[in-house]
mmCIF file as gemmi writes it, N, C-alpha and C atoms, coordinates in Angstrom:
data_model
loop_
_atom_site.group_PDB
_atom_site.id
_atom_site.type_symbol
_atom_site.label_atom_id
_atom_site.label_alt_id
_atom_site.label_comp_id
_atom_site.label_asym_id
_atom_site.label_entity_id
_atom_site.label_seq_id
_atom_site.pdbx_PDB_ins_code
_atom_site.Cartn_x
_atom_site.Cartn_y
_atom_site.Cartn_z
_atom_site.occupancy
_atom_site.B_iso_or_equiv
_atom_site.pdbx_formal_charge
_atom_site.auth_seq_id
_atom_site.auth_asym_id
_atom_site.pdbx_PDB_model_num
ATOM 1 N N . HIS Axp A 1 ? 82.804 73.276 153.689 1 0 ? 1 A 1
ATOM 2 C CA . HIS Axp A 1 ? 84.017 72.991 153.943 1 0 ? 1 A 1
ATOM 3 C C . HIS Axp A 1 ? 84.095 72.609 155.393 1 0 ? 1 A 1
ATOM 4 N N . ASP Axp A 2 ? 85.092 71.696 155.692 1 0 ? 2 A 1
ATOM 5 C CA . ASP Axp A 2 ? 85.423 71.581 157.171 1 0 ? 2 A 1
ATOM 6 C C . ASP Axp A 2 ? 86.506 72.488 157.612 1 0 ? 2 A 1
ATOM 7 N N . MET Axp A 3 ? 85.903 73.63 158.094 1 0 ? 3 A 1
ATOM 8 C CA . MET Axp A 3 ? 86.756 74.58 158.594 1 0 ? 3 A 1
ATOM 9 C C . MET Axp A 3 ? 87.525 74.362 159.676 1 0 ? 3 A 1
ATOM 10 N N . ASP Axp A 4 ? 87.293 73.552 160.488 1 0 ? 4 A 1
ATOM 11 C CA . ASP Axp A 4 ? 88.107 73.131 161.689 1 0 ? 4 A 1
ATOM 12 C C . ASP Axp A 4 ? 89.282 72.269 161.158 1 0 ? 4 A 1
ATOM 13 N N . PHE Axp A 5 ? 89.042 71.422 160.228 1 0 ? 5 A 1
ATOM 14 C CA . PHE Axp A 5 ? 90.057 70.648 159.577 1 0 ? 5 A 1
ATOM 15 C C . PHE Axp A 5 ? 91.045 71.655 159.032 1 0 ? 5 A 1
ATOM 16 N N . ILE Axp A 6 ? 90.579 72.462 158.065 1 0 ? 6 A 1
ATOM 17 C CA . ILE Axp A 6 ? 91.165 73.392 157.38 1 0 ? 6 A 1
ATOM 18 C C . ILE Axp A 6 ? 91.986 74.364 158.235 1 0 ? 6 A 1
ATOM 19 N N . GLY Axp A 7 ? 91.571 74.8 159.3 1 0 ? 7 A 1
ATOM 20 C CA . GLY Axp A 7 ? 92.307 75.549 160.323 1 0 ? 7 A 1
ATOM 21 C C . GLY Axp A 7 ? 93.56 74.774 161.16 1 0 ? 7 A 1
ATOM 22 N N . ARG Axp A 8 ? 93.488 73.31 161.12 1 0 ? 8 A 1
ATOM 23 C CA . ARG Axp A 8 ? 94.635 72.631 161.848 1 0 ? 8 A 1
ATOM 24 C C . ARG Axp A 8 ? 95.652 72.461 160.878 1 0 ? 8 A 1
ATOM 25 N N . ILE Axp A 9 ? 95.24 72.281 159.406 1 0 ? 9 A 1
ATOM 26 C CA . ILE Axp A 9 ? 96.461 72.089 158.502 1 0 ? 9 A 1
ATOM 27 C C . ILE Axp A 9 ? 97.149 73.384 157.859 1 0 ? 9 A 1
ATOM 28 N N . CYS Axp A 10 ? 96.049 74.461 157.897 1 0 ? 10 A 1
ATOM 29 C CA . CYS Axp A 10 ? 96.443 75.554 157.049 1 0 ? 10 A 1
ATOM 30 C C . CYS Axp A 10 ? 96.77 76.774 157.97 1 0 ? 10 A 1
ATOM 31 N N . ASN Axp A 11 ? 98.132 77.351 157.555 1 0 ? 11 A 1
ATOM 32 C CA . ASN Axp A 11 ? 98.34 78.62 158.217 1 0 ? 11 A 1
ATOM 33 C C . ASN Axp A 11 ? 99.234 79.478 157.479 1 0 ? 11 A 1
ATOM 34 N N . PRO Axp A 12 ? 98.96 80.448 156.687 1 0 ? 12 A 1
ATOM 35 C CA . PRO Axp A 12 ? 97.558 81.016 156.833 1 0 ? 12 A 1
ATOM 36 C C . PRO Axp A 12 ? 96.551 80.326 155.893 1 0 ? 12 A 1
ATOM 37 N N . VAL Axp A 13 ? 95.2 80.769 156.388 1 0 ? 13 A 1
ATOM 38 C CA . VAL Axp A 13 ? 94.092 80.242 155.462 1 0 ? 13 A 1
ATOM 39 C C . VAL Axp A 13 ? 93.824 81.267 154.544 1 0 ? 13 A 1
ATOM 40 N N . ILE Axp A 14 ? 93.835 80.687 153.225 1 0 ? 14 A 1
ATOM 41 C CA . ILE Axp A 14 ? 93.269 81.65 152.034 1 0 ? 14 A 1
ATOM 42 C C . ILE Axp A 14 ? 92.125 81.349 151.693 1 0 ? 14 A 1
ATOM 43 N N . CYS Axp A 15 ? 91.212 82.191 151.635 1 0 ? 15 A 1
ATOM 44 C CA . CYS Axp A 15 ? 89.83 82.224 151.015 1 0 ? 15 A 1
ATOM 45 C C . CYS Axp A 15 ? 89.767 82.806 149.757 1 0 ? 15 A 1
ATOM 46 N N . MET Axp A 16 ? 89.211 82.295 148.809 1 0 ? 16 A 1
ATOM 47 C CA . MET Axp A 16 ? 89.07 82.735 147.293 1 0 ? 16 A 1
ATOM 48 C C . MET Axp A 16 ? 87.739 82.728 147.001 1 0 ? 16 A 1
ATOM 49 N N . ALA Axp A 17 ? 87.407 83.787 146.148 1 0 ? 17 A 1
ATOM 50 C CA . ALA Axp A 17 ? 86.161 83.807 145.514 1 0 ? 17 A 1
ATOM 51 C C . ALA Axp A 17 ? 86.207 84.414 144.225 1 0 ? 17 A 1
ATOM 52 N N . GLU Axp A 18 ? 85.573 83.612 143.133 1 0 ? 18 A 1
ATOM 53 C CA . GLU Axp A 18 ? 85.719 83.962 141.79 1 0 ? 18 A 1
ATOM 54 C C . GLU Axp A 18 ? 87.065 84.113 141.122 1 0 ? 18 A 1
ATOM 55 N N . GLY Axp A 19 ? 87.751 83.061 141.69 1 0 ? 19 A 1
ATOM 56 C CA . GLY Axp A 19 ? 89.263 82.909 141.184 1 0 ? 19 A 1
ATOM 57 C C . GLY Axp A 19 ? 90.193 83.855 141.758 1 0 ? 19 A 1
ATOM 58 N N . LYS Axp A 20 ? 89.942 84.629 142.569 1 0 ? 20 A 1
ATOM 59 C CA . LYS Axp A 20 ? 90.846 85.606 143.246 1 0 ? 20 A 1
ATOM 60 C C . LYS Axp A 20 ? 90.98 85.33 144.707 1 0 ? 20 A 1
ATOM 61 N N . VAL Axp A 21 ? 92.049 85.819 145.349 1 0 ? 21 A 1
ATOM 62 C CA . VAL Axp A 21 ? 92.073 85.805 146.776 1 0 ? 21 A 1
ATOM 63 C C . VAL Axp A 21 ? 91.168 86.872 147.437 1 0 ? 21 A 1
ATOM 64 N N . LEU Axp A 22 ? 90.33 86.422 148.134 1 0 ? 22 A 1
ATOM 65 C CA . LEU Axp A 22 ? 89.314 87.259 149.075 1 0 ? 22 A 1
ATOM 66 C C . LEU Axp A 22 ? 90.066 87.779 150.359 1 0 ? 22 A 1
ATOM 67 N N . ALA Axp A 23 ? 90.634 86.782 151.019 1 0 ? 23 A 1
ATOM 68 C CA . ALA Axp A 23 ? 91.386 87.091 152.51 1 0 ? 23 A 1
ATOM 69 C C . ALA Axp A 23 ? 92.153 86.242 152.709 1 0 ? 23 A 1
ATOM 70 N N . GLU Axp A 24 ? 93.147 86.472 153.625 1 0 ? 24 A 1
ATOM 71 C CA . GLU Axp A 24 ? 94.259 85.558 154.052 1 0 ? 24 A 1
ATOM 72 C C . GLU Axp A 24 ? 94.422 86.018 155.498 1 0 ? 24 A 1
ATOM 73 N N . GLY Axp A 25 ? 94.735 84.846 156.337 1 0 ? 25 A 1
ATOM 74 C CA . GLY Axp A 25 ? 94.826 85.178 157.73 1 0 ? 25 A 1
ATOM 75 C C . GLY Axp A 25 ? 94.548 83.957 158.48 1 0 ? 25 A 1
ATOM 76 N N . THR Axp A 26 ? 94.606 83.934 159.809 1 0 ? 26 A 1
ATOM 77 C CA . THR Axp A 26 ? 94.187 82.929 160.675 1 0 ? 26 A 1
ATOM 78 C C . THR Axp A 26 ? 92.625 82.347 160.435 1 0 ? 26 A 1
ATOM 79 N N . LEU Axp A 27 ? 92.334 81.251 160.925 1 0 ? 27 A 1
ATOM 80 C CA . LEU Axp A 27 ? 91.089 80.695 160.713 1 0 ? 27 A 1
ATOM 81 C C . LEU Axp A 27 ? 89.92 81.687 161.535 1 0 ? 27 A 1
ATOM 82 N N . ASP Axp A 28 ? 90.454 82.18 162.54 1 0 ? 28 A 1
ATOM 83 C CA . ASP Axp A 28 ? 89.616 83.068 163.169 1 0 ? 28 A 1
ATOM 84 C C . ASP Axp A 28 ? 89.311 84.493 162.452 1 0 ? 28 A 1
ATOM 85 N N . GLU Axp A 29 ? 90.459 84.853 161.832 1 0 ? 29 A 1
ATOM 86 C CA . GLU Axp A 29 ? 90.465 86.265 161.123 1 0 ? 29 A 1
ATOM 87 C C . GLU Axp A 29 ? 89.583 85.983 159.777 1 0 ? 29 A 1
ATOM 88 N N . ILE Axp A 30 ? 89.591 84.793 159.258 1 0 ? 30 A 1
ATOM 89 C CA . ILE Axp A 30 ? 89.033 84.475 158.076 1 0 ? 30 A 1
ATOM 90 C C . ILE Axp A 30 ? 87.363 84.443 158.524 1 0 ? 30 A 1
ATOM 91 N N . LYS Axp A 31 ? 87.066 83.775 159.518 1 0 ? 31 A 1
ATOM 92 C CA . LYS Axp A 31 ? 85.802 83.559 160.053 1 0 ? 31 A 1
ATOM 93 C C . LYS Axp A 31 ? 84.967 84.999 160.456 1 0 ? 31 A 1
ATOM 94 N N . ALA Axp A 32 ? 85.955 86.002 160.747 1 0 ? 32 A 1
ATOM 95 C CA . ALA Axp A 32 ? 85.353 87.123 161.194 1 0 ? 32 A 1
ATOM 96 C C . ALA Axp A 32 ? 85.523 88.415 159.875 1 0 ? 32 A 1
ATOM 97 N N . ASN Axp A 33 ? 86.031 87.776 158.863 1 0 ? 33 A 1
ATOM 98 C CA . ASN Axp A 33 ? 86.014 88.766 157.785 1 0 ? 33 A 1
ATOM 99 C C . ASN Axp A 33 ? 85.027 89.042 157.042 1 0 ? 33 A 1
ATOM 100 N N . GLU Axp A 34 ? 84.517 90.389 156.996 1 0 ? 34 A 1
ATOM 101 C CA . GLU Axp A 34 ? 83.185 90.945 156.491 1 0 ? 34 A 1
ATOM 102 C C . GLU Axp A 34 ? 83.066 90.582 155.085 1 0 ? 34 A 1
ATOM 103 N N . GLN Axp A 35 ? 84.139 90.481 154.365 1 0 ? 35 A 1
ATOM 104 C CA . GLN Axp A 35 ? 84.15 90.303 152.769 1 0 ? 35 A 1
ATOM 105 C C . GLN Axp A 35 ? 83.787 88.614 152.634 1 0 ? 35 A 1
ATOM 106 N N . VAL Axp A 36 ? 84.414 87.798 153.59 1 0 ? 36 A 1
ATOM 107 C CA . VAL Axp A 36 ? 84.143 86.42 153.501 1 0 ? 36 A 1
ATOM 108 C C . VAL Axp A 36 ? 82.607 86.276 153.84 1 0 ? 36 A 1
ATOM 109 N N . ILE Axp A 37 ? 82.275 86.848 155.091 1 0 ? 37 A 1
ATOM 110 C CA . ILE Axp A 37 ? 81.005 86.644 155.352 1 0 ? 37 A 1
ATOM 111 C C . ILE Axp A 37 ? 79.788 87.009 154.302 1 0 ? 37 A 1
ATOM 112 N N . GLU Axp A 38 ? 80.175 88.184 153.59 1 0 ? 38 A 1
ATOM 113 C CA . GLU Axp A 38 ? 79.203 88.486 152.581 1 0 ? 38 A 1
ATOM 114 C C . GLU Axp A 38 ? 79.293 87.568 151.426 1 0 ? 38 A 1
ATOM 115 N N . ALA Axp A 39 ? 80.578 87.257 151.041 1 0 ? 39 A 1
ATOM 116 C CA . ALA Axp A 39 ? 80.634 86.489 149.732 1 0 ? 39 A 1
ATOM 117 C C . ALA Axp A 39 ? 79.863 84.957 150.127 1 0 ? 39 A 1
ATOM 118 N N . TYR Axp A 40 ? 80.156 84.456 151.109 1 0 ? 40 A 1
ATOM 119 C CA . TYR Axp A 40 ? 79.671 83.05 151.648 1 0 ? 40 A 1
ATOM 120 C C . TYR Axp A 40 ? 78.447 82.959 152.297 1 0 ? 40 A 1
ATOM 121 N N . LEU Axp A 41 ? 78.058 84.057 153.066 1 0 ? 41 A 1
ATOM 122 C CA . LEU Axp A 41 ? 76.894 83.74 153.963 1 0 ? 41 A 1
ATOM 123 C C . LEU Axp A 41 ? 75.931 84.75 153.684 1 0 ? 41 A 1
ATOM 124 N N . GLY Axp A 42 ? 76.469 85.911 153.228 1 0 ? 42 A 1
ATOM 125 C CA . GLY Axp A 42 ? 75.3 87.043 152.94 1 0 ? 42 A 1
ATOM 126 C C . GLY Axp A 42 ? 74.631 87.004 151.598 1 0 ? 42 A 1
ATOM 127 N N . THR Axp A 43 ? 74.545 88.228 151.108 1 0 ? 43 A 1
ATOM 128 C CA . THR Axp A 43 ? 74.011 88.311 149.775 1 0 ? 43 A 1
ATOM 129 C C . THR Axp A 43 ? 75.104 88.513 148.715 1 0 ? 43 A 1
ATOM 130 N N . GLY Axp A 44 ? 76.19 87.924 148.933 1 0 ? 44 A 1
ATOM 131 C CA . GLY Axp A 44 ? 77.222 88.19 148.166 1 0 ? 44 A 1
ATOM 132 C C . GLY Axp A 44 ? 77.237 87.368 146.8 1 0 ? 44 A 1
ATOM 133 N N . LEU Axp A 45 ? 78.32 86.696 146.646 1 0 ? 45 A 1
ATOM 134 C CA . LEU Axp A 45 ? 78.437 85.827 145.435 1 0 ? 45 A 1
ATOM 135 C C . LEU Axp A 45 ? 77.259 84.946 144.934 1 0 ? 45 A 1
ATOM 136 N N . LYS Axp A 46 ? 76.463 84.401 145.805 1 0 ? 46 A 1
ATOM 137 C CA . LYS Axp A 46 ? 75.609 83.511 145.423 1 0 ? 46 A 1
ATOM 138 C C . LYS Axp A 46 ? 74.287 84.291 144.789 1 0 ? 46 A 1
ATOM 139 N N . ASN Axp A 47 ? 74.244 85.412 145.214 1 0 ? 47 A 1
ATOM 140 C CA . ASN Axp A 47 ? 73.014 86.202 144.651 1 0 ? 47 A 1
ATOM 141 C C . ASN Axp A 47 ? 73.415 87.165 143.528 1 0 ? 47 A 1
ATOM 142 N N . LYS Axp A 48 ? 74.87 87.054 143.122 1 0 ? 48 A 1
ATOM 143 C CA . LYS Axp A 48 ? 75.296 87.976 142.221 1 0 ? 48 A 1
ATOM 144 C C . LYS Axp A 48 ? 74.74 88.023 140.876 1 0 ? 48 A 1
ATOM 145 N N . VAL Axp A 49 ? 74.267 86.891 140.355 1 0 ? 49 A 1
ATOM 146 C CA . VAL Axp A 49 ? 73.646 86.725 139.102 1 0 ? 49 A 1
ATOM 147 C C . VAL Axp A 49 ? 72.299 87.316 139.113 1 0 ? 49 A 1
ATOM 148 N N . LYS Axp A 50 ? 71.673 86.843 140.221 1 0 ? 50 A 1
ATOM 149 C CA . LYS Axp A 50 ? 70.309 87.352 140.173 1 0 ? 50 A 1
ATOM 150 C C . LYS Axp A 50 ? 70.1 88.9 140.312 1 0 ? 50 A 1
ATOM 151 N N . ALA Axp A 51 ? 71.233 89.455 140.934 1 0 ? 51 A 1
ATOM 152 C CA . ALA Axp A 51 ? 71.275 90.872 141.017 1 0 ? 51 A 1
ATOM 153 C C . ALA Axp A 51 ? 71.368 91.512 139.644 1 0 ? 51 A 1
ATOM 154 N N . GLU Axp A 52 ? 72.35 90.779 139.017 1 0 ? 52 A 1
ATOM 155 C CA . GLU Axp A 52 ? 72.793 91.316 137.851 1 0 ? 52 A 1
ATOM 156 C C . GLU Axp A 52 ? 71.6 91.57 136.844 1 0 ? 52 A 1
ATOM 157 N N . VAL Axp A 53 ? 70.783 90.672 136.98 1 0 ? 53 A 1
ATOM 158 C CA . VAL Axp A 53 ? 69.582 90.496 135.946 1 0 ? 53 A 1
ATOM 159 C C . VAL Axp A 53 ? 68.289 90.923 136.541 1 0 ? 53 A 1
ATOM 160 N N . GLY Axp A 54 ? 68.26 91.68 137.761 1 0 ? 54 A 1
ATOM 161 C CA . GLY Axp A 54 ? 67.116 92.164 138.496 1 0 ? 54 A 1
ATOM 162 C C . GLY Axp A 54 ? 66.148 91.216 138.936 1 0 ? 54 A 1
ATOM 163 N N . HIS Axp A 55 ? 66.646 90.058 139.537 1 0 ? 55 A 1
ATOM 164 C CA . HIS Axp A 55 ? 65.65 89.065 140.127 1 0 ? 55 A 1
ATOM 165 C C . HIS Axp A 55 ? 65.925 89.023 141.495 1 0 ? 55 A 1
ATOM 166 N N . VAL Axp A 56 ? 66.378 89.735 142.124 1 0 ? 56 A 1
ATOM 167 C CA . VAL Axp A 56 ? 66.528 89.772 143.633 1 0 ? 56 A 1
ATOM 168 C C . VAL Axp A 56 ? 65.392 89.77 144.422 1 0 ? 56 A 1
């Protein structure tokens, strides 16, 4: 996603994961949100299926 563009046109920014609101706030708040970081950059949602079947 083009987060700079999103930050210019959206206030608040709403981040969703698995069809649910994960976080809402300014772009800086979203970028610093631990849940967002975990879901999109860490071992969060992208590894969820692997963890559920024991392939991590």
